[in-house]
Structures are given as structure tokens and as C-alpha cells.
N, C-alpha and C positions, 0 to 999 in steps of 0.2 A: 578387707573390702575388694572384690571383684572390679578389676579396672573399666571402667565406664558402661557397664551393664544397662544403664537406663538413663536416657536422656531427656531433658524437656525443654522443645523447640516455641519459645516464644515471639511472634507477630514477623516471623520472617517471611519474607517473599518468595516465591515458588520458585524462581532461579536460585537465589542464596541458600535456600533449603534442601535444593537439591546438594548446589556443591558442599553445604556444611555434614550433610548424611554421606557422601564420598568420603571426604576429608578423615571423619571420626569413625568409620565403620570399613576398616579395609576388607579385603578379599577374605572370605572364610570367617571375620569375627563374628560373634553372636550378640546383634543390639536391639533394645526395644527404644524406639522414639514415640516421644508424646507431643504432640501439639497443642498451642492455644494459645486465643490470641485477645481474650479478656482475663479481668481477675476470677470471676467466677470458674471460669474453664482451668487458670491456675491452679485454684485453691483444691479442684476435685483431685489433679494430676496429683499434687502433694501426698496424698494418702501412697502412691506408688513407690516413694522415696527415690525420687530420681539420685543420681549419682554427681550431675552436671547441668547447668541450664545456660543454655545460651540465647542472647535476648537480642533483637532487633529494634534501633531507636527510629521507628518509622510514623512517629507521631500519634498513633494510637494507643502504645503502653508507655506508661512514663516510668522508665528504670528506677529511677529514686522511691517513686511509690511502690515498687516490688519486691526493691532491696529492703525497704520499711517493713513490709510486709512480711518476708521468711522472716526477718530479725524477731518481729512479734510472735511470730507462732515458734522462736528459738530453735529454729533449726540454722545449722550452716551449709547451706548448699553451693558450693565454687561456681558463681557466675562468671561469665565472660559475656561482653556488653561490643558488638558489631553495630558501627556508626557509619552510616552513609557518607557523613558531613564531619567529619571527626577534626574536634581541634584538643590542642593542650588544655585549654579551660575546663571544659568538660568531661575529659580523661581524669583529669586533677580530682572535681567535684565527685564522679562515681568512684574513683577507687579510694577516695576520702568515706565514704557511705558505704565502702563492703566489695565492689566488685574485685572477683578476684582477678581479671584482666579486662584491657579495654584497647579495640583494634579498630581500624578504617575498614570499608568494605572492600578497598584494594590489598588487604594484607590478610589475607585468609591462608595464605598459603603458612602462617606460624601459627593456625589454628590448632595442629594436634598438639604440638608443643605447648602451648598454652593449655591446652586442656588435662596435658600430664602434669604439668605444675601444679595445675588449680587444684586438682583431686588429689594431689600428695602433699597439699599445704601445712596439714599437720602431721605428717608421715615423718619418723626420723630417716636420718642419710642412711644410716643402717637398714631401715625397711627399705627407703626408697630404690636400693641397691643388691637388693634383695635377689640372690639367685632364682627365686622363685618367680618371680616380674621377668618374663623370658621378653613377653612382649613389649614391657615399656623400656627396656634394655635396648632391645630390635629397632623401638621407636628412635630413643633416644641418638643412637648410636648414627641411625644412618638420616636425620633429619640434616637440613642446608641450615640453619642458624646453629653458632654455636650457643652452648648451656653448661653454665658451672655455676656451683654449689658452694658456698664459704661456710665456715661453724662463726661462732660468737665473737671471737677473736680477729677476723678475716683473713682466716688461713682458708687456702682453696683445699676444697675436700674431695671434687669431681668436676672433672670437665668431659665431655665428649669429644670425638674425632674433630669436628669442624671446628670446635673452639678453638684444637692444637693447632687446626690448618689456617685459620684466620691470623693467628697470633706468630705463628713459626717457630712455635715451640714444643717438644714432645711432653706428654702426660705427665713423664717423669720429671722433669723440670719444671712443671706446674704446682702438683698436687705437693701442698706442707708450703706452698709458700704464700705470703701477704699478698693481697689483690692488689693491691695500691703500689705493686712494683710494675703495674699494666698504665700508670697515670700519671702524668708531668703533677707539677706543684698546681698548677692551675683546676687540673682536672680533678684531684684530688678535695679540694675545698668543696667542690660541686658533690663529691659522692660520699663524704661525711654528712652531707645535710639528706641526702636519701637514705643512708644506711642509718640516720636517727629514724627515721620514719617508719624503716624496721624492726626496730626496735620499741616501736610502738605498734606494731603487727600491722602495719600500713604496706600499700603495696605502689609505685610508683612508676610512671613512664617517661624516658627521658633521654636526650640526645646528648652525646659526649664523643670525645677523643681518647682512643685506647691509642698505647705504645705500641710497636710489634717488637720483635726480637730483635729487626733489625735498626731498630729506631725509628720507623717510618709510622708516620699517624695518620690514622683510622678513624672515619668519622662513623659512628656505631650508635645504632637504635638501641637502648636497654630495655626490656622490661621486667622488672624485679618484685620479688613478693617475699615474704618472710616464710622462712619453716618454724612449724610448731609442733610439738609434741600431743600427743591427747589428752592434757591437762590444760595447754594453750601455754606452755610457757616457751621461750624462744631458742631453737635449735641453731639460728644461722641464718642465712637466706640463700635463693633461689635466682636466676636471672638469665634472662634469654638475649644474644647479642646476635644483632641484624645489620650485617655490613652495608652501609648505605652510601658507598660508593657509584656503585652503578645508578641510585637512585639520583647522586648528584648529576651526574652525568647526565640523564636525564634530566633533570630540571634544569639542568643547563640550556640542553637543547630545547627544551619547554620555553625559558626565557627569550630563545635567539627568537625562535619560530612565533613567539609574541611578539617581539618587535619588528619581525617583518610582516606579522598578521596589522598590525597596528598601523604601520605605514601605509600597507595597500589597502586599509579600512580609510583611511584619513586621505588617499589619495582619488578615491572614489568621488564623480563628480555627483552623482545620486547621493540622497541624503539617507542614512541609515541610523537605526536606532534599535537598540535590544530593551526589552520592556519585562517587567518581573510579571509571578500572577496576578499582584496587586497593584499592577498597573504603575509599578513605579520604574523610570527611567531607568539601567543600570550600567549602559555605556551609550554614545555615539561618536559619529564620525565629526571631523572639522565642517563639511558640507552644511550638517544641520546646524552645527554653532553658530556657523555665520548667517542662516538663514533665518533663526531665531536672535541673533545679535548678541546672544548669551556667551559666558563662559563656562566651561565642562564643569567647573564646581558648581554654578549656577543651575545644572540642568540636571546633573547626576542625583536620584534622588527625589526627584519631584515627579508630581502623578502626571503622566502624559497628555492625559483629558485636560490638565489645564495649560500645560506647554502649546499645546497643539491646536486645542479648540476654542483656550480659553475658558471654560466652565469650569465648576466645582465639583461636579457629578460627573461618573462614567456614563454615555449616553447608553441608551438602551438599544441604539442600532448602534453597536461596538464589533469591526472585525476583530478585536483581540479577543474580546469576549467568546464572538464564538470558535475563535482558530482553540481558545483554551477548553470549550467543550466539545469540539470534534475531533482535535487532533490533527485535522488536515488544513491546508495553506488555503488561503482566503483574496482571489484579487478581487479589487475595484477600482473606479476613479474618483479622486477625493481634490474638492475642491477650497481652497483655502479662501473665506470672503473678504480676510485680512490684508491680503497681496493681491488677489484676484486673480492668482496662479492656478493651474489645474495639474497635477498630478494622476500620474499610473502609481497605485499601492498595490504593493504585494505584503503580505504578513502571514510567516512561515512558522512553523512551530519550532520549541527548544524543546526538547524529551531526555527524559533521564534512561539509564540501561534497562529500569524493564517497562519502557513505553509512557510512564506519566508525563504529562504537558509541564511544563516548570515555567514556561512564558514563551514570547514570542520574538522573533525579528521583523521591524517594518524598513521597506525599504520606497522610497519616494523618488518616483523619476519626475523630472518636471518635462510635460507636452504641451503646455501651452502651444506656443508656436506650431509645434505639431495640428493639435486639433485646431486651430486656426487655421494654417492652408489646407487640411481635410474639408474643412467646413466652404471655404472657398472652390476648394473643386468640386466637392459635391453639388452646391448650388448652380455653377456651369455648367457640370454633367447633367444635374437632372434636368435643367433649361433647353440643352442640346436632345436629352435623349425623349424630353418630352414632345418635342418637333418631331424626332423620328418616331416615335413610337405612333403618332398620332397619324402620320402618313403612313407607316406600314401596316396597321390597324384596318386604315383606309382600303387601301390595296388588298389586303388577304380579305377582307369583310365583300368587295367587290366579285374575287375570285369564289368565295365559299357560297354567294348568294345564288350563283348558276347554278353549284347541285346541293340537295337538302340531305344526298346521300355521305359527299366528304366535308360536308360543312364540320368545322373543328378541326378536322383533322391535322391544320398547319398548327393551331396552335398546340395543340397536343405533342406533336412531335417535338416543339419549340420545349413544352414542358417537361419530356423524357431526355432531351438534350440537356437542359441544364441539372437535371440531376445526375445523369451520367459524368456530364462535365464536374460537376462536385465533386464525384467520387474520385476522378483523375484527377483533383488537385485542382483546376483552373482557377485563375485569378477573377475575381470579382467582375471587373472589367472585361475576361474571356469570356464569362458566363453571360452578362448583358452582349457583346457579339455574337455567342452562339444561338443566344434566344431570338436576334432579330433572323438571323439566317434562318432558324427554322421558322419564322414566321412568313418569309416570305421563299420558302424554295419552292414551292410550287406553282408562284404566281405567273409562272408560263402557260399553265392549263389550260387560263382564262382564253387563248387562241384555240384550245382544242374544243370542237362541236361535241355537244352532251351525248349524242348517240354514237359516237365512240369512244367517250370516254365510261360510259356506265353499260355498254354494250356485254350481256351476259353469255352470246359467243365465242366464237371463235374468229379473232380479228384477221385481217387481209394483211400482207405484208405492205402493202402503202398504208392501212389503216396504222399499224406498228410504227413506221417511218414518221408519222405524224404524231407521234405520241412520243417519240425519242427525241423530236424537235422540242418539247417543252422546257428545258433544262437551257436550251440556247435562246430561245425566245424570253426566258427569264435573264439572262446575261445582257440582252439588248435594252431591256428596262432597266436593268437597276446600274449600267456600270456608268454612267453617268452620273446616279445621285451621290454625294458626296459623303458617305458613311465613315466613320472612325475605325472601321473594321472591313476586311475584305470579304464584302457582303457578296457582290458580282461574283467573284471567282468561285467559292464555297457553294453558293446555289448552282453555280453551273458544272461541278464537277460531282454533286450528289450521288447521282447514278454512276460512276465510275466506281469499277470494282479492280483491287489488289491486283489479281489475276490480268487486266486487261479487257476482261470480257463486257464490261461495263459501257455507256454511250454517255454524250455524243461525241466525245473525242480519242475513245480508246486509249487513255490514260491508266497508268501499273505503279504501284509501288509507292514510293514517295514522290510521285508528280503527283500525288494527290493531296491535297492541300489534310492537315489531320482535323479541322472541322468537319471537312466534306466525309471522311471516314464517320466521322461520330453521327452527321446527320444519315447516312447510309443506314447504319444498325438502329438508329431510331425509327427511320423511316419503313423498315420492314417489321418491326416490334408494332408500331402503332396500326399499321394498313392491316397484318395479320391479327389483330387482334379488336378490331372493329367491324360491324357488320357490310354487306355490301349486297346492292340489290342481285348480283351473280353467285353468291355466298354467303354461308354464315357466320360469323366470327368464332376464328379459331380461340384457342386456349394460351396463357400468355406461355407454360410448359411446351406448347409447339410450336409457339415463336422461335424460343429459345432453343431448342434441338434442330430448326434451320439455322438460327445462326451458328449453333455451336458444329453444325456440320461444315460450314466453310470458315471457321476460321483460323487465322493465317494462310487461306487461299484467296477466298473472295473478298471477306473482311477483316479489319482489322483484328486480331487476336488480345490485344491488350483492350483495347475498346469492348469486345464482346466480356471478356474478363469484369470489367468494371459494369457495361448493362447488367448483367447476373448480379454481380454485388449490388446493385442501388435498386434495380427494379424487381431482383428475385425475391425482395422484401416483400412485394404482392402477393407472393406465392400463395394461391388459396387452393391449393390440390390438399384434399382430405381422405385416410383410407377409414371405411368403417367394418369392422368384424364382430359377426354375431352369428351364431351358429341357426337363432331362430329366422327364418325365409321372410316372414311376415313381418318382424319389428325389424328386419333389416333392409327391407325394401321403403318402410316407412322414415326411416332414417335418412334413407339414401334420397329422395325425393323430395324433402323437405330442405337436405342441405343444397340440393340442386337447387331447389326453387330460389333459395337464397345467394344464390351464384356465385357458391362454389364448385370445384369439380372433384366427383366424388366417385373415388373405387372401392368397391364394396367386395367383401368375401363371406361366404357361410362356413367355409371351409378355415380354419384358424393356421394350418399346417402351409395350406397354400398362399394365404396371408403374409407367413413370414418370408417364404421363397420369394413372393412377387417383393416385399420391401426392401429386401437385401438387394435383389437386382437394382433397384431403383427406388430410393427412399422419400417419401415424403415428409414434408413438416409437421403434420400433426395424423395423431393415430385416434381413431373413437373405439374402444375394445371391449366385448363383454368379459367379465373374470371368468363365469362358470359356462364352458364349453367342454365337449369331448374329445377324446383324442390330445390334444393339449390348452392347458387352460389359460387363458387370460393373461396371468402372471408372467408362465413360462413365453406367451408371446410380446411380453413387455418386456422381460428380460432380453428376449432376441434382438427387439427392436433398439432399444437401447447401447447393445454391444453394435449395432451395425450403424447408429447414428447419436454418439450420446445427446446431441443437439435437440432429438423428436421430442415435439411436445406430445405428452400422452393421455388421455384421457380416460378412467376406465368408468365402467356402469359394474354396479354392484346392487345384488339384493338389499332389500330395506332391514337393516338392521346388523349386514354384515361388516362391522368396524374390523374385525382382523384381518379379513383382506385387505379393506382400504389400508389397513396400518401398512399390511406387509407391501401392497403394490406406493407408497407413497415412500416406502423406504428403498424402492428400487429404482425410484424417480419418474416415477407419475406424476402429472403437475396439478391433476384434477380429477374429480370424480363426481358421480352422479346416481343417484339411488332408484332401483324401479319404483314403480311406473314411471319414464323419462316424459316430462313433459316438454314440446318442443320448443318456447321458450325458453328453458332452461338449457337445452341440447346448445340452440343456436347463441348464448351469452357463453356458454365455455367454451365453444369453437373460436367466437372473436375474442375473447380472455389469451385463449393457447396463440391465434394467430398475431394478436399484438407482442406477446412477450417474443414468438418468434421475429419479428421484427426487430422488436429491440436490441435481441440478441445479435442479429444480423448484422 
């Protein structure tokens, strides 16, 4: 029989399957692997006469059922069982049912040796050590674990180099000697039991101590199987000796770490509980036991919903249920009606090596006092804020009522300031203060005549001086009002500039309050993008160009960047590319009427060049164009800006082009003839995606 030419893999997870393939198929080897996940698939592959079966106990395939099926087919196919949760009880049961070997998921390093032993169970010692089996000998001689074979009289007939190294004996000293010389009296009694099993044709898997040449006692894991001749007569047995010293050392470290972890676990003031997939408590810390007034023995193993909620069934709205389903942590507040306490609850998944969710960890933090204090502060703050806001709005409305063209300017500046402040990470209290500063920043303009404020022509030097005084006027109005924020100062400085070119004080750099620098940026954005009687509204893009030009010199660079990040999501620029001039004009006119800033090209090559120079968030392109196609335009645009939202326009039924475009990164497509309502909806969807990704 050629060694391991055909191998049947049953129920192995992808990561485990790849590891098994690598172990059983060394470089240059010619193997055929079959995979099955059901009894029907297994039966179909038995026709291929596999040399070895490697089975994973994953809950879908029953090892006992498969071993029975092989026996019913009168087949002896060596079967190795890999168990992610091994136990001696399961090992004993499966080996008795005919498994050739049994190992844990973390013991795959001995799989190759186990495979050799499994396929040679009925091969005599002479056949096993035949010179023709060079690959087998190489494997045996290079394996890390010790390998020993004995005959029916317990005489050692074969040892590999690793076995000699492990015991400190030479091969010559071991061959022909009684195996029992390696064991003390207590271990020999255990060996007698296992050798008796070998005489019955059964394999076994056990731990024992072996005595080295120097007299040292080594903990060993033995995996032993009988050696049978072709007629089923016992020739002896073969065993793999795995040194457990490193494992014992690691176990000691694990126990030490577990003890330290337990002490830390119990030292936590927050309540922690580990819950299995079936809602049973696996462990908890002292804080939870104290809160529930129960001993650990009365908690572990109980349904969590019964302990925590006092109900007999899992609630439909259960964070544990959601974490099991999604594999993602969940955060929520939990109110315990029995004690009247409020908790912050964090539920985190516990996963296995393959990403499967095994259960969850619940952490309860008592936030009752914190929430009570927050409620008191909020109520007090709301009362103060409502009074201030009423006063502020009255002052703002008084100024706005004088000029319909600038009506709402202060409120819009306040809204922009809050958005940019949020981007900068301002606290809730600071955002509230920034809002009030924005609402009141132009209150001083109430003293400026309207014919000066809205004059379209050039102002005289005297009139410029009057306008430049409005921050000073505002400061005099506000300085005696008891705001909880530096409103008067911020409003006073909102026209100051970093380089000292601002007014009315000519401040520079850090002399200017950070909120004033924020208002300066938001004031420019709102003013430029709003209509005035002496000029039309500019685009957001043009406003940011002005800010970028002054970034770091006139305007605070960090605030300009935050403004672009926060307000750039409102970017309304769209590039349209179509070689049909008539279609291009229709698209352009319609999108402009929708309030968008449209750049159009009938030459795709020029469109690409322009896009590379200045990318826009959304591109609408025809796919069939002379020169370069829409697919080429898409490819080059995506290379220049991977985040670009690209809508392709294709002829009716041209599915191949649509598929190609989608694979290259197009986010949407339209079929000709394009309805304007469809175009508008596609562009709005693209704008929404761009805003969310920004």
C-alpha cells in the first residue's frame, strides 16, 4: 500500500483543514484529499478507497455514527478524531469504538506520526521498517515525539532517535530489552492494564511517568495502538511518547495567571458575570455575589435571566441574545427595579479560534449617583440656558429685523460653529457657549445705518470705520451680562486675524480667544455662501478656497481643517461627462436647478485631466464615448480618488458594461433614456454615501 495517497477529511473548519493538509502533505508529496460534511458525502467518497480518515468533532458529524458506518461497510479505514474540546472520557469512548487515534485541536503537531501509526496498524514490524518505505522512515526519524514498537513479549523492537534522546539511552541499549524497565512498580501496574487492551485490539491514550537512564521521572503522554498482521493477529504494539514537561510548566503558569486573574476579578467594584450561549452563568465576581446576596454555588449554572431579572424565560429584548447573533459588543443602561439602582451595562462576546460566539461577558457599573447628579445639573443648566437663550434670541431678532437680507445670518453662524466645534471635540458645555457667541456675534451691527451695511458700492474710509466698530459696540452691550462663558470677549475678537490684520484691536496669534478664531472661520463661510443685494451667493467650494489661502496666516489652520471635515460633507459639486452635447446640457441644467454645483465635459480625456487636478465627490459619466470609454474614465477617477462616488450611464440591456463598472468601483448606474427624477435620486444617494463616509 502506498503511504497516504488518499485522505478523507470530515467536518474540518477551514483553518484546521489547511493545517492538516500542510502536516499530511509535505513538500513534493502527491496526495489526494476528499472533503465531506454529511453522511451522504462520506458514502460517496468511500468508493475512492481512502487510506486515512481525519474527522473533526464539530457537532455536525457524530464520530460514533461514522465509525459504526465504516464497520457496517466491512471497511477498515484508520480514523483519527480531532476534538476542539478533548476529554479522557470521550477519548476512551471513541477509541473503544474503533478510532485509530484521538487528539485535541492543540495537539496537531503529532498528527503526522499518528497518521503513520494508523495506516500501519496491520503491518508487521518487518513491513513497517522495510527499506522501501524511505519516506516513512524519514518521517519517523525526524519527528519530535518518541516512537517505540514492542512485540507480544514486551520486547522493544524499534525506537526512533527522539525516543533515545528523551530517555537518555542509545538505540542499542533499548532494542531487545523489556519495556517495563522504563517504569517503576506503580507505573507498571497501569501499563499492564493498557497492554491488556492492546491484546484485545484496542488503542488507548493516557498519561504516565517514565524513568530515564539517569533515574529522572518524566511525565509522558502515551498514544498506543496494536500492531496487527493482515489476518488480524496481534504482533505487538506501537506508541508515541510526548514529553509533558513543557506542558506541565505552562499549566503551572496558567494556574498562577488564573489565580492572579481571579484575585483581580474579585477586586473589581463593578459586577462581572460570564454567561454561556444557553444563558447559564459560568462564573462571576464577588461584587455580583454580594449584590445578589448569594453564594457562588447558588449562582453558577443558573439562568442569568432568573438571577438578574427574576423571570423564567429569556426576554425578547436581551443584549446577550443580540451579542450571540452579531458577535459585536453592546452597550446600554440597565435599571434594576428590585433595588432601584441604575447600571451601565457592557456586554462583550467570547469567541473561539474560528470566530464562533461561545457566550458573553456582562459588566455592570453602578451609575445611580452619577445619573442623579447629572439630572440635577441638567435641570439647573436648562433653567439657566432657557433664560439666557430667550434673552439672546430677543437681542438677535432685534438686529435681524432691521435687515431682511442678513436675517438668520447669526443663527446660521451659530449652527456652523457648533458643527465645527463638534469636529474639534468640544464638550457639550463649550458647544453651548459657542452657540451663544455665534448668535450674538453681530449684535453690534444694530448701531450701523442700513444704507451703509447693504451699500453695493465702495464705502468711504469713514463708513469702513463705522462698520469696524460693531465688535466694540457689541462688547459694551454684553460685558455686563453674566454669561457662564466668555461671550463678550469672544464677540469682541471675532474679526481679529492671526497675522494682526483684523479689527478692532489688531490682536494676533494666541492673543485671540480660540472661540473667536472659530467664529471668524464660520462667519466667512456663512457670509460667502449667502446672497447679498450687492453680490450673488458663492459656493461652499469657493468659500473653502478663501479659507485655505489664509490657513495658518489669517485663519487658524486646525479650525480650517475641522471646518472642511465637518462642512465639506455638504459638498455639492458634481462632474458630468457625456460626448452628446445635448444630453450634457440637459443633465447640467437640471442638476444646477437642484442647487448643485455642476462641472460638465463633453471630452472624456479633458474631464479626467480636470478631475485629477481637482477631484469632486460625485461623477456622472456615460460608458460609451469616443476616445476613451466611460470605464477608462471610471478607472482613472478611482485611482485619483478611491472615495469618489461614480454613477455610470449605459444603454438599455448593456449588463456586461454595468457589471464591469461595478467591479471597478461604480456606486450606481442609470439606463438610457435617463429620467431626470432618477438622475436626481441617484445623485442624492451618492451625496448621502459621500457624507457618511466623510
